DRENTI-703249 format. One record per residue: x, z, y of N, C-alpha, C in turn. Coordinates in steps of 0.02 Angstrom, whole numbers, padded with zeros to 5 digits, always signed. Each point is the difference from the previous one (the first is absolute). Layout:
<recs>
XZYXZYXZY;...
</recs>
This chain:
<recs>
+01471-04130-00348+00025-00026+00063+00057-00048-00014;-00003-00062+00026+00050-00051-00021+00071+00020+00017;+00013+00028+00058+00069+00013+00020+00033+00052-00044;-00038+00039-00037+00030+00052-00041+00032-00030-00064;-00017-00064-00020+00029-00031-00060+00061-00043+00015;+00018-00004+00065+00059-00040+00017+00064+00036-00020;+00053-00041-00010+00065+00029-00019+00029+00038+00059;+00030+00057-00012+00029+00040+00056+00062-00033+00027;+00011+00012+00063+00060-00026+00033+00059+00045-00016;+00059-00020+00027+00061+00036-00018+00000+00071+00024;-00032+00015+00056+00003+00068+00028-00065+00039-00009;-00041-00017-00047-00065+00033-00005-00013+00028-00069;+00053+00017-00038-00011+00028-00067-00035+00066+00001;+00020+00050+00041-00036+00064+00002-00072-00009+00022;-00010-00043+00047-00068-00011+00025-00045-00027-00055;+00027-00046-00042-00040-00029-00054-00016+00052-00052;+00048+00045-00014-00014+00052-00049-00056+00045+00021;-00002+00017+00063-00055+00042+00025-00065-00037-00006;+00002-00065+00015-00062-00039-00003-00025-00005-00071;+00046-00008-00049-00021-00006-00070-00030+00065-00024;+00030+00055+00021-00027+00066-00020-00070+00010+00027;-00010-00018+00061-00066+00009+00031-00050-00047-00031;+00021-00057-00025-00047-00046-00031-00030+00029-00063;+00041+00039-00037-00027+00032-00060-00051+00053+00017;+00009+00035+00056-00046+00054+00020-00059-00026+00041;+00000-00064+00015-00050-00026+00046-00069+00003-00031;-00050+00029+00033-00068+00002-00025-00032-00069+00006;-00054-00008-00035-00033-00065-00002-00046-00011+00059;-00011+00051+00042-00047-00010+00056+00036-00035+00058;-00037-00009+00056+00025-00038+00057+00049+00038+00043;+00010+00064-00012+00045+00039+00042+00072-00002-00025;+00012-00036-00054+00068-00002-00027+00049-00031+00047;-00021-00051+00035+00046-00033+00046+00022+00047+00056;-00048+00038+00028+00017+00047+00054+00047+00054-00025;-00013+00024-00062+00042+00054-00026+00071-00025-00012;+00006-00062-00028+00067-00027-00012+00037-00012+00065;-00036-00025+00050+00033-00013+00064+00024+00063+00033;-00039+00054-00005+00020+00062+00029+00060+00030-00035;+00005-00009-00068+00054+00030-00038+00066-00038+00004;+00001-00052+00042+00064-00034+00009+00051+00048+00029;-00022+00046+00046+00045+00047+00030+00002+00063-00042;+00063+00025-00014+00007+00061-00039-00020+00061+00040;-00001-00006+00066-00014+00059+00042-00074+00010+00012;-00042-00048-00018-00072+00007+00012-00032+00036-00059;-00039+00051+00012-00034+00036-00055-00057-00041-00028;-00026+00021-00057-00057-00034-00031-00062+00014+00041;-00038-00052+00013-00063+00006+00035-00056-00010-00051;-00044+00047-00009-00053-00007-00050-00044-00061+00016;-00031-00025-00053-00041-00060+00007-00060+00012+00045;-00031+00061-00006-00058+00012+00042+00018+00003+00074;+00061+00024+00015+00022+00002+00070+00010-00071+00025;+00029-00043-00044+00010-00070+00021-00067-00034+00014;-00050+00015-00043-00065-00030+00012-00031+00024+00065;+00007+00066+00014-00026+00026+00062+00035-00031+00061;+00066-00012-00007+00037-00033+00054-00026-00071+00011;-00012-00035-00056-00023-00069+00006-00069-00003+00034;-00045+00046-00021-00066+00002+00030+00004+00019+00074;+00046+00045+00016+00007+00020+00070+00022-00058+00044;+00049-00040-00024+00024-00056+00040-00053-00055+00005;-00041-00008-00052-00054-00049+00003-00051+00021+00053;-00018+00065-00001-00047+00024+00050+00028-00008+00071;+00065+00014+00006+00031-00006+00066-00001-00072+00024;+00015-00048-00046-00001-00071+00018-00071-00022+00022;-00051+00024-00037-00069-00016+00019-00017+00029+00068;+00023+00062+00013-00015+00032+00064+00034-00038+00057;+00061-00023-00012+00034-00038+00052-00035-00066+00014;-00028-00031-00053-00037-00061+00011-00063+00012+00041;-00033+00056-00013-00059+00016+00039+00018+00015+00072;+00057+00031+00013+00019+00018+00067+00016-00060+00043;+00015-00057-00032+00017-00060+00040-00060-00026+00038;-00061+00018-00022-00061-00024+00034-00023+00047+00055;+00031+00061+00007-00020+00047+00051+00026-00020+00068;-00035+00019+00054+00025-00017+00067+00065+00036+00016;+00041-00031+00041+00064+00029+00017-00010+00060+00044;+00039+00053-00011-00004+00061+00040+00062+00005+00044;+00004+00055+00036+00056+00009+00046+00065+00011-00039;+00056-00007+00034+00065+00008-00032+00009+00070-00028;-00024+00049+00037+00008+00070-00023-00038+00011-00065;-00062-00026-00005-00039+00009-00061+00028-00041-00057;+00028-00060+00014+00030-00040-00054+00060+00035-00029;+00040+00032+00042+00057+00037-00025-00022+00058-00044;-00054+00033+00020-00026+00055-00040-00024-00025-00067;-00036-00058-00002-00025-00027-00063+00057-00024-00044;+00055-00024+00032+00055-00026-00039+00037+00055-00037;+00001+00060+00029+00034+00056-00032-00045+00036-00049;-00065-00002+00010-00044+00040-00041-00001-00022-00073;-00005-00066-00019+00001-00017-00072+00064+00020-00034;+00057-00003+00036+00063+00019-00031-00001+00074-00021;-00028+00042+00043-00005+00071-00018-00049+00011-00056;-00055-00038+00000-00049+00007-00054+00029-00023-00066;+00042-00053+00002+00031-00025-00062+00046+00052-00030;+00041+00033+00040+00046+00050-00027-00038+00059-00029;-00053+00020+00033-00037+00058-00023-00040-00015-00062;-00020-00063-00012-00043-00017-00056+00038-00012-00064;+00067-00011+00003+00038-00014-00061+00019+00065-00035;-00012+00002-00066+00020+00057-00040+00063-00020-00038;+00058+00017+00025+00063-00022-00030+00025+00049-00052;-00033+00055-00011+00021+00047-00051+00054+00047+00025;+00019+00045-00044+00049+00051+00019+00071-00027+00002;+00011-00060-00032+00068-00026-00003+00026-00021+00068;-00046-00016+00046+00021-00023+00066+00011+00058+00048;-00015+00061-00021+00008+00057+00045+00071+00027-00006;+00034+00006+00056+00067+00026+00001-00004+00076-00004;+00024+00027-00055-00006+00072-00011+00044+00039+00049;+00055-00030+00023+00044+00036+00046-00032+00008+00068;-00033-00054+00024-00030+00004+00067-00065+00039-00001;-00041-00010-00053-00063+00035-00007-00043-00006+00063;-00005-00062+00025-00037-00012+00061-00074-00011-00016;-00042+00023+00045-00072-00010-00007-00020-00063+00038;-00053-00035-00023-00023-00059+00037-00020+00018+00071;+00023-00039+00047-00015+00013+00071-00064-00036+00020;-00027+00021+00057-00062-00031+00025+00013-00031+00069;+00060-00029+00009+00017-00030+00064-00044-00061+00011;-00031-00003+00057-00043-00057+00015-00072+00009-00018;-00015+00051-00041-00070+00010-00019-00037+00038+00054;-00065-00013+00005-00042+00034+00050-00018+00069-00026;+00011+00050+00042-00018+00069-00017-00058+00021+00044;-00061+00003-00028-00059+00016+00040+00005+00068+00034;+00033+00049-00033+00002+00066+00029+00037+00002+00067;+00048-00046+00009+00036-00002+00063-00046-00023+00056;-00043-00049-00015-00046-00025+00051-00054+00051+00016;-00023+00037-00050-00050+00052+00013+00028+00054+00045;+00062+00021-00012+00031+00051+00042+00007-00024+00071;+00020-00064+00009+00008-00026+00067-00066-00003+00038;-00053-00019-00037-00065-00003+00030-00023+00069+00023;+00012+00050-00042-00020+00068+00019+00038+00023+00061;+00065-00015+00004+00039+00020+00058-00025-00034+00063;-00019-00065-00007-00026-00036+00059-00066+00029+00024;-00044+00018-00049-00064+00029+00019+00010+00068+00034;+00046+00040-00027+00012+00065+00030+00027-00007+00071;+00045-00048+00010+00028-00010+00067-00054-00022+00049;-00046-00044-00024-00053-00022+00045-00048+00056+00017;-00013+00044-00049-00045+00056+00013+00032+00048+00050;+00065+00010-00005+00033+00047+00044+00016-00031+00068;-00017-00064+00008+00012-00032+00064+00072-00022+00010;+00040-00003-00054+00068-00024+00005+00050+00057+00004;+00052-00009+00043+00055+00047+00005-00021+00065+00034;+00021+00055-00028-00015+00066+00029+00062+00029+00033;-00011+00044+00049+00055+00030+00039-00008+00076+00001;-00004+00030-00057-00007+00072-00004-00073+00022-00003;-00011+00064+00008-00068+00029-00003-00012+00045+00060;-00064+00010+00015-00019+00045+00054-00056+00045-00024;+00002+00062+00021-00048+00051-00020-00038+00023+00062;-00067-00003-00004-00042+00023+00056-00064+00029-00029;-00037+00036+00042-00063+00031-00022-00055-00018+00049;-00063-00001-00025-00058-00016+00039-00053+00054-00007;-00035+00014+00054-00056+00047-00002-00046-00015+00059;-00065+00006-00011-00048-00013+00054-00026+00066+00028;+00005+00006+00066-00025+00059+00035-00072-00014+00022;-00048+00028-00038-00071-00014+00015-00022+00031+00066;+00029+00056+00018-00020+00034+00062+00018-00040+00061;+00060-00029+00001+00024-00038+00057-00008-00076-00010;-00027-00021-00058-00008-00071-00017+00065-00038+00012;+00051+00020-00038+00065-00032+00008+00035-00003-00068;+00040-00052-00010+00041-00007-00060+00069+00029+00014;+00021+00047-00041+00066+00032+00008+00049-00033-00048;+00054-00027+00028+00052-00034-00038+00064+00040+00008;+00027+00023-00057+00062+00039+00001+00055-00040-00034;+00049-00022+00037+00057-00037-00028+00050+00052-00025;+00009+00003-00066+00041+00053-00031+00074-00020-00004;+00015-00051-00040+00070-00019-00009+00005-00070-00029;+00060-00027+00001+00015-00065-00031+00059+00009-00047;+00005-00046-00048+00051+00007-00052+00030-00068-00015;+00067-00001-00008+00037-00059-00023-00009-00060+00047;+00007+00012+00065-00004-00055+00048+00063-00042-00002;-00004-00065+00017+00060-00042+00000+00043+00015+00062;+00065-00010-00007+00047+00011+00055-00001-00060+00047;-00011+00012+00063-00002-00053+00050+00060-00001+00046;+00038+00055+00002+00059+00005+00044+00063-00015-00039;+00053-00016+00036+00064-00016-00032+00030+00061-00035;-00019+00059+00021+00028+00060-00031-00033+00016-00067;-00049-00041-00021-00033+00012-00064-00058+00048+00005;-00028+00008+00059-00057+00045+00009-00051-00034+00046;-00052+00039+00020-00052-00025+00045-00023+00057+00045;-00035-00019+00054-00031+00048+00046-00075-00013+00000;-00036+00022-00052-00070-00021-00009-00050+00039+00042;-00055-00035+00016-00059+00031+00029-00061-00041-00023;-00061+00027+00009-00061-00031-00026-00050-00009+00057;-00031-00060+00003-00056-00013+00045-00064+00002-00041;-00054+00028+00028-00063+00008-00035-00056-00032+00041;-00039-00044-00034-00060-00031+00029-00059+00014-00046;-00060+00001+00030-00062+00001-00038-00037-00064+00018;+00012-00052-00040-00027-00066+00015-00076-00001-00007;-00034-00045+00038+00029-00055+00039+00023+00019+00070;-00008+00062+00020+00019+00021+00067+00076+00008+00004;+00032-00040+00043+00073+00005+00009+00018+00031+00067;-00051+00017+00040+00014+00031+00064+00026+00071-00010;-00029+00035-00048+00022+00069-00013+00051+00000-00058;+00060+00019+00016+00052+00003-00051+00042+00063+00011;+00029+00024-00055+00043+00058+00002+00068-00018-00030;+00049+00043+00015+00068-00012-00023+00034+00066-00014;+00036+00003-00056+00036+00061-00017+00066+00003+00038;+00034+00055-00005+00067+00007+00029+00050-00041-00042;+00055-00018+00032+00054-00036-00034+00044+00050-00036;+00015-00014-00064+00046+00043-00039+00066-00038-00009;+00053+00032+00023+00065-00034+00003+00035+00001-00068;+00029-00059-00016+00046-00008-00056-00026+00032-00065;-00055-00025-00024-00028+00024-00063-00042-00055-00033;+00001-00001-00066-00042-00046-00039-00057+00036-00033;-00003+00067+00009-00053+00040-00030-00026+00050+00053;-00032-00026+00052-00021+00044+00055-00061+00043-00018;-00004+00058+00029-00058+00043-00005-00031+00005+00070;-00061-00027+00008-00032-00004+00066-00044+00062+00012;-00049+00009-00044-00047+00056+00005-00032+00004+00070;-00032-00056+00020-00033-00004+00065-00073-00022-00011;-00046+00029+00039-00072-00014-00007-00026-00037+00060;-00048-00046-00013-00030-00040+00052-00076-00003-00012;-00037-00009+00054-00073+00004-00003-00031-00062+00031;-00043-00035-00040-00036-00059+00023-00074+00016+00006;-00028+00002+00059-00073+00010+00007-00038-00060-00028;-00041+00011-00050-00039-00054-00031-00059+00031-00036;-00061-00028+00006-00057+00025-00038+00010-00010-00074;-00027+00046-00039+00010-00002-00073-00027-00064-00031;-00057-00025+00026-00030-00059-00029+00040-00064+00013;+00048+00003+00047+00041-00059+00014+00065-00002-00041;+00014+00053-00038+00063+00003-00037+00004-00055-00053;-00057-00020-00028+00001-00051-00053+00023-00068+00027;-00006-00012+00065+00021-00063+00029+00067+00005+00035;+00034+00057-00004+00065+00009+00033+00057-00005-00052;+00059-00017+00025+00060-00005-00041+00056+00039+00034;+00037+00037-00040+00058+00037+00026+00062-00043-00008;+00035-00009+00055+00060-00043+00001+00060+00042+00021;+00049+00007-00046+00062+00036+00013+00057-00050+00002;+00040+00002+00053+00056-00045+00007+00064+00041+00009;+00050-00012-00043+00063+00037+00002+00053-00042+00036;+00032+00029+00051+00051-00036+00039+00066+00038-00004;+00054-00037+00014+00066+00029+00009+00017-00004+00074;+00011+00057+00031+00014+00004+00071+00070-00027+00015;+00004-00041+00052+00064-00027+00023+00004+00009+00076;+00051+00035+00023+00005+00017+00072+00013-00061+00043;+00038-00049-00025+00023-00055+00043-00032-00067-00016;-00044-00004-00048-00032-00064-00016-00071+00014-00026;-00033-00053-00022-00068+00006-00024-00002+00041-00064;-00050+00043-00006-00007+00041-00060-00015-00043-00061;+00032+00015-00056-00010-00038-00061-00058+00028-00039;-00044-00044-00023-00056+00022-00041+00022+00006-00072;-00013+00058-00030+00018+00012-00070-00055-00024-00047;-00062+00016+00016-00056-00020-00042-00064+00032+00024;-00054-00011-00037-00065+00024+00021-00042+00020-00060;-00052+00039+00013-00050+00021-00049-00068-00008+00032;-00046-00033-00036-00069-00009+00024-00046+00030-00052;-00040+00049+00020-00049+00032-00043-00068-00030+00016;-00024-00046-00043-00063-00034+00013-00060+00046-00010;+00004+00043-00050-00056+00045-00016+00023+00072+00011;-00025+00031+00052+00020+00068+00015-00028+00050-00051;-00051-00020-00038-00031+00046-00048+00026-00012-00072;+00056-00036-00008+00024-00015-00067+00026+00062-00036;+00022+00051+00036+00026+00060-00032-00052+00056-00002;-00040+00009+00052-00051+00053+00002-00050-00017+00054;-00049+00045+00011-00050-00009+00052+00024+00027+00067;+00064+00020+00004+00032+00025+00061-00028+00067+00025;-00040+00033-00042-00024+00066+00020+00056+00052-00003;+00051-00013-00040+00058+00044-00003+00063-00043+00007;+00054+00031+00017+00063-00037+00011+00025-00028-00066;+00015-00065+00000+00022-00035-00060+00067-00032+00014;+00049+00016-00042+00067-00029+00007+00004-00066-00037;+00030-00050+00032+00003-00068-00027+00072-00026+00004;+00024-00031-00054+00064-00035-00001-00014-00075-00002;+00035-00038+00042-00007-00073+00001+00068-00033+00004;+00005-00059-00034+00061-00041+00007+00000-00034+00068;+00058+00000+00032+00007-00034+00064+00016-00073-00014;-00045-00045+00021+00009-00071-00013+00046-00032+00052;+00045-00042-00023+00047-00033+00045-00036-00045+00050;+00020+00005+00063-00029-00042+00053+00049-00001+00057;+00001-00055+00036+00045-00008+00058-00039+00004+00066;-00065-00014-00002-00042+00006+00059-00064+00037-00018;-00030+00031+00047-00062+00037-00012-00057-00048-00015;-00033+00010-00057-00057-00042-00017-00059+00019+00044;-00037-00051+00021-00056+00010+00045-00065-00012-00039;-00046+00046+00005-00065-00008-00033-00043-00044+00045;-00016-00061-00025-00038-00048+00040-00075+00007-00008;-00023+00038-00050-00071+00009-00010-00024-00038-00061;-00066+00001-00010-00032-00032-00058-00062-00038+00021;-00017-00050-00040-00060-00039+00012-00041-00001-00065;-00066+00008+00007-00044-00004-00058-00043-00063+00006;-00001-00039-00055-00043-00059-00002-00023-00011-00072;-00054-00036-00007-00026-00017-00067+00005-00075-00011;+00006-00019-00064+00003-00070-00021-00057-00013-00048;-00033-00057+00009-00054-00021-00044+00002-00076-00007;-00002-00025-00063+00003-00072-00011-00060-00022-00041;-00032-00055+00023-00055-00032-00035+00024-00065-00031;+00013-00001-00065+00029-00061-00031-00047-00060+00005;-00066+00010-00007-00046-00057+00002-00001-00034+00068;+00005+00040+00053+00000-00028+00067+00070-00013+00027;+00052+00025-00034+00068-00008+00025+00010+00034+00066;-00027+00062+00007+00001+00035+00064+00035+00067-00007;+00051+00011+00042+00036+00063+00001-00018+00038+00064;-00022+00062-00009-00020+00041+00058+00047+00060+00005;+00034+00006+00056+00042+00058+00015-00034+00040+00056;-00019+00061-00016-00033+00043+00050+00049+00052+00025;+00019-00005+00063+00044+00049+00031-00042+00061+00017;+00015+00057-00032-00041+00060+00009+00026+00042+00057;+00062+00024-00006+00027+00043+00054+00076+00007-00009;+00032+00029+00049+00072+00017-00002+00007+00074+00018;+00057+00028-00019+00012+00070+00017+00075+00010+00013;+00013+00048+00044+00068+00021+00016+00045-00058+00021;-00027-00045+00041+00040-00056+00023+00055+00024+00048;+00052-00038+00004+00055+00016+00045-00022-00013+00072;+00016+00047+00045-00018-00009+00070+00047-00051+00032;-00028-00051+00031+00039-00054+00030-00001+00001+00076;-00046+00038+00030-00005+00002+00073+00030+00066+00026;+00015+00000+00065+00029+00060+00030-00051+00057+00003;-00063-00016-00008-00053+00052+00000-00002+00039-00066;+00038-00022-00050-00002+00032-00065-00052-00028-00046;-00032-00056+00019-00050-00032-00041+00017-00074-00008;-00046-00036-00033+00008-00072-00009-00069-00032+00009;+00000-00066+00008-00062-00040+00002+00001-00047-00060;-00015+00027-00060+00012-00039-00060-00056-00049-00019;+00020-00054-00030-00045-00046-00034+00036-00026-00062;-00038-00029-00046+00028-00023-00064-00005-00075-00004;+00055-00032-00017+00002-00073-00009+00015-00015-00073;-00040-00044-00031+00008-00018-00070+00016-00075-00004;+00056-00017-00033+00022-00069-00007-00003-00020-00073;-00024-00062-00013-00001-00028-00067+00062-00043-00009;+00043+00019-00046+00065-00033-00011-00002-00037-00067;+00023-00063+00000+00006-00039-00062+00065-00040+00003;+00043+00011-00049+00065-00034-00003+00041+00010+00063;-00003+00061+00028+00039+00017+00059-00028-00025+00065;-00059-00033-00001-00030-00025+00062-00065+00038+00013;-00011+00015+00064-00062+00034+00019-00056-00052+00008;-00052+00007-00041-00055-00047+00003-00053+00021+00051;-00017+00064+00000-00051+00026+00046+00019+00071+00021;-00027+00020+00057+00008+00070+00022-00064+00022+00036;-00018+00063-00011-00060+00029+00031+00016+00071+00022;-00039+00025+00049+00016+00064+00030-00062+00043+00007;+00012+00065+00005-00054+00047+00016-00003+00010+00075;-00047+00042+00020-00004+00019+00071+00055+00050+00017;+00010+00012+00064+00052+00046+00024-00032+00069+00012;+00033+00052-00025-00022+00068+00013+00048+00033+00050;-00026+00024+00054+00041+00024+00055+00019+00074-00008;+00063+00014+00017+00025+00069+00006-00015+00043-00062;+00023-00021-00057-00011+00038-00061+00055-00015-00051;+00014+00050-00041+00047-00009-00056-00036+00002-00067;-00067+00009+00003-00040+00004-00061-00064-00042+00010;+00007-00066+00006-00058-00042+00015-00043-00011-00062;-00065-00012+00011-00047-00019-00052-00029-00068+00017;+00001-00047-00049-00021-00069+00013-00064-00018-00039;+00004+00003-00067-00055-00022-00043-00020-00073+00016;+00050-00043+00003-00010-00071+00015+00023-00042-00059;-00041-00050-00018+00014-00044-00057+00034-00064+00023;+00050-00021-00037+00036-00062+00012-00006-00042-00064;-00024-00062+00006-00016-00041-00058+00045-00062-00002;+00026-00015-00060+00040-00060-00012-00031-00036-00060;-00002-00068+00004-00023-00041-00056+00060-00023-00040;+00006+00025-00062+00057-00015-00043-00026-00019-00069;+00016-00060-00026-00022-00019-00067+00030+00046-00053;-00034+00010-00056+00026+00045-00052+00068-00021-00027;+00012-00066-00005+00064-00022-00028+00058+00007+00050;-00014+00022+00061+00053+00010+00050+00013+00073+00015;-00034+00045-00035+00007+00071+00015+00069+00027-00016;+00035-00030-00049+00067+00023-00017+00054-00031+00044;-00019-00040+00050+00049-00033+00043-00002+00026+00071;-00048+00044+00016-00008+00022+00069+00018+00074+00007;+00016+00019+00061+00016+00069+00017-00033+00016+00067;-00025+00061+00007-00028+00023+00063+00051+00045+00035;+00014-00017+00062+00048+00037+00041-00040+00039+00052;+00000+00067-00004-00039+00042+00045+00048+00032+00050;-00013-00012+00064+00041+00027+00054-00043+00044+00045;+00022+00061+00013-00032+00043+00049+00038-00007+00065;-00035-00025+00051+00032-00017+00063-00022+00049+00055;+00043+00005+00051-00017+00039+00060-00011-00049+00058;-00060-00001+00027-00016-00046+00054+00031+00025+00065;+00029-00047+00036+00031+00015+00065-00026-00050+00051;-00031+00025+00053-00030-00044+00050+00054-00039+00037;+00058+00030+00009+00055-00034+00034+00058-00006-00050;+00020-00061-00014+00055-00009-00047-00026-00019-00069;+00044+00005-00049-00017-00020-00068-00029+00059-00039;-00044-00017-00047-00026+00050-00046+00054+00019-00051;+00002+00062-00018+00052+00025-00045-00029+00014-00069;+00042-00009-00051-00020+00015-00069+00014+00073-00014;-00052+00037-00020+00010+00070-00020+00027+00003-00071;-00031-00038-00046+00022-00002-00070-00038-00053-00038;+00026-00016-00059-00029-00054-00040-00007+00023-00073;-00041-00036-00038-00004+00007-00072-00025-00066-00029;+00009-00009-00065-00018-00063-00033-00038+00014-00064;-00046-00045-00016-00035+00002-00065+00000-00070-00029;+00006-00005-00066+00001-00064-00034+00038+00005-00065;-00001-00054-00039+00036-00001-00064+00075+00007+00010;+00026-00027+00056+00072+00003+00012+00021+00062+00040;-00048+00043+00018+00016+00062+00036+00032+00050-00046;+00021+00056+00026+00033+00052-00039-00041+00064+00003;+00006+00040-00053-00029+00066-00002-00075+00001+00007;-00024+00040+00047-00072+00009+00010-00034-00065+00020;+00034-00043+00038-00030-00063+00020-00017-00044-00059;+00043-00003-00050-00014-00038-00061-00053+00033-00042;+00003+00067-00006-00049+00036-00041-00070-00006+00029;-00006+00005+00066-00065-00007+00033-00029-00070-00013;+00041-00050+00005-00022-00070-00011-00023-00010-00072;+00039+00025-00048-00019-00008-00071-00064+00039-00016;-00009+00058+00031-00061+00038-00011-00061-00037+00027;+00008-00034+00057-00055-00040+00028-00019-00057-00047;+00052-00034-00029-00014-00055-00047-00031+00025-00065;+00017+00060-00020-00028+00027-00062-00072+00021+00007;-00022+00016+00062-00069+00021+00012-00030-00044+00054;-00019-00062-00017-00029-00045+00050-00067+00026+00026;-00015-00021+00062-00063+00018+00034-00005+00075+00014;+00055+00037-00005-00001+00072+00014+00054+00016+00052;-00018+00031+00056+00051+00018+00051+00047+00055-00027;+00064-00011+00007+00052+00048-00022+00039+00021+00062;-00003+00065+00017+00032+00025+00061+00060+00044-00016;+00053-00006+00040+00060+00042-00007+00032+00011+00068;+00036+00056+00006+00044+00011+00057+00067-00034-00013;+00027-00034+00051+00065-00033-00005+00046+00026+00054;+00059+00026-00017+00047+00021+00051+00029-00060+00036;+00010+00006+00065+00028-00055+00039+00076+00001-00005;+00028-00060-00005+00073-00008-00004+00026-00032+00064;+00064+00010+00011+00033-00032+00058+00001-00075-00011;-00018-00038+00053-00002-00073-00005+00071-00028+00002;+00011-00052-00040+00065-00034+00000+00006-00042+00064;+00062-00021+00015+00011-00039+00061-00038-00065-00002;-00004-00032-00059-00036-00063-00006-00075+00008+00008;-00025+00062-00009-00071+00013+00004-00022+00025+00069;+00047+00013+00044-00018+00027+00066-00022-00057+00046;-00059-00024-00016-00027-00055+00040-00039+00029+00060;-00005-00039+00051-00036+00021+00059-00075-00009-00012;-00039+00053+00011-00072-00003-00012-00039-00002+00064;-00061-00023-00006-00047-00001+00056-00063+00035-00022;-00036+00033+00044-00060+00037-00019-00056-00046-00021;
</recs>
C-alpha cells in the first residue's frame, strides 16, 4: 500500500510503529488490508479471517437484495417501516462475533424484540374461536332441568338456580328473575319469583308447557334473566336458548343442565326459517332457486298468523338487477311453496352476484312488512356462503338447506308489493 511507505509526520511515531509491526505479520492473501485496518485501534479484538470473509459475503448479499428490492412495487408506510427494521435485526443475528464481544458481567441473552412469534398468533386465534363459539360475553350460569310427561303430553321445565350473576344495582347486587318461553310460541310464557339482593339465587320452580312429543324437535327453550327495578324499566341480564331439547337425553327422565348466560340487552326474537334449493347449469348459464317451505315464522297479524310470501332479489355491485316473488299463503306460519325462481347468470359473473331472500308478510291495507331476510353468494357469510360454494361444486344438482331468518337492516327495509 503506497501510503504505508511515506515518512511519518511529527505526531505519528507510535502509529507508524504499530503499522510497521503489523506489516511483518501481514498475510499474503487479500484480507491483510482489512486486518491491518481493524488493528489500528488497541481496543478492538482480533477478528478471525473466516469471520471477516463471512461478513464480506453477508454485506454483498445484502447489497444485491437491496438492488432487487428497488424494482418491487411500493407498499404502505406501515409495511415499509417493518421491512426497514427487519434486515437490521437479521444482520445482528447472523453475525458470529465470538466470545470476545460478550460482556461477562452483564451475561445478557440475545433478545427477540421485533421478531414474529407464531405461538402468540395461534393462542389469539384459539381465544377468538372460543369466544365466537360461546356467543361472546357471558353473564354467569343458570341451572335447570327438563323432563317430558308422556301421560299429560307436556314438557316440564324446572328452573333450579343461577350462579355468578352480574351486579345491576348501585349497591353491588341484583334482584333477578327468569322468563321462560317455548319458541316459536310467545303467547304462553312463565316467570319465576323475584329474589332480592342476590347474585346466586335459588329458584326451584317448575313450569309446564303442553306440547306433543313429536313437535319437540322443532321447539326451542328460551330463558331470559332480568333484574327487577321498582321505579324504572327492568334491566336484562342475559339469555339462554336451547335449540335442541334432546341434546342431553330423550327427556324420559329428569335431566339437569348447566348453561352459560349470554350477554344481551334486548330479547332476541325467533323470526323463523326458510328452506330453498340452489341449482346452477354452467352450459346454459341458468340459476334455479326453488323455494320449498318456511317454518315457525313470526306472527305479524293480530290474529296470531301471517300472510307470507318470499321475494328473491338478484344483487350485483350493490344494485338490484331483478326481483321475483312466490305466491301468497294466507293465515299460516308454516307455508309450503315448492316454486322455482330462475335467473340467467353467465358463469364468469357467478362470483359477483348475491341473492337476497326476503320473507314478507302481505298486508291488504298499508305496506307489506319484512319478517326476515337471508343472503347467499360468494360475498355472503356463514351458511349463505357455504350453500353457494356447495352449489358451484356440484353443478346440475339441486342443493337444499334450511336458512335462519335474520333481522333486516334499516337500508334493507324496502316497501314491497305482492
